N, C-alpha and C positions, 0 to 999 in steps of 0.2 A: 513208862516199867519202873523205871529207875525214882522213881520223884512218889513213890503209893501214900506217904507224907501226907502231901499235898490232895492227896484227894477230896473230893467236898465231903461233907459229910452225911448227903444220900445216899453218897456212890459206897461209905461204912454202913450206913442201916441197909439198905441192900445186901450190904456179906454177911454182918452179921444176921438177917433177918434169914437170907437163906439158909446160912450155920439151923441157927436153931430150927428152922423147918426142916429138913434133912438131921434134924437128929432128932428130931420128934414122931416124923415120917416111919422111921428105920426101929425104932425102938415100942414106938404103937403097933404096927407090923403098914405093911404095904400098902390100907384100904385104899378106896374108893377117894372117904369124903377128906383122911384127911391129903391123901395130896390132888383134892381138888380146893380144898381151903391154899392150899401149899401155891398152885399157881395161881389162882384168884389175888393173893396179899402179896406176891409179886410181879403180876401185873401192873395190879392200882400201885404201888412202889415207883416200881420202872419208869408207869405215866406219867405220878408228880414228878421221880427224876429230868426225864424226859421233855414236860412244860415250865421246871421250871430254871434259873437262868445261877448260874453264877455271878457276883458283885463283878467281875472284874474281863464280867464280858457282857453287861449292860447291849441288849439290844442285836443279839445272833444267839438267842437262841432257838427252837421248832416254832415253827412261825406258821399260822392252818393257812394263813391268808394270800389267794390270786394273785398274783404279781401284775400290772398293770400295765400294759403294751403303752409304749408312748409309738404316736403317726409320724413315721419318718416322711416328710415332704419330697423329698427324693427322690425317695425307693416307689418302687410298680406295685401295689395289694397286689398279692401273695389269691385272693380269695378270686382273681379275672381272672378269664377264658385268653385264652389266642384271640377267638372272634371278635373279643368285646374290645382290646385291642385298637382294631383297628383295620 
């Protein structure tokens, strides 16, 4: 939190958008469409923020791929039951 000047631009966009949407909801009244649009807007910005990677951390962002497991030859498989072993 001490290095807030070095936050990503997307973080600043989310903070500015949150402040503007809060002002809009308070001044325009707490109506369902205003709150719904605010939540949808922040959800889209949050998803873009999560899926984008900062330039100094290439390869460390949010990955939606399943990890591929390597078969270890000296380890017994976990799927065998005691009756199959022998």
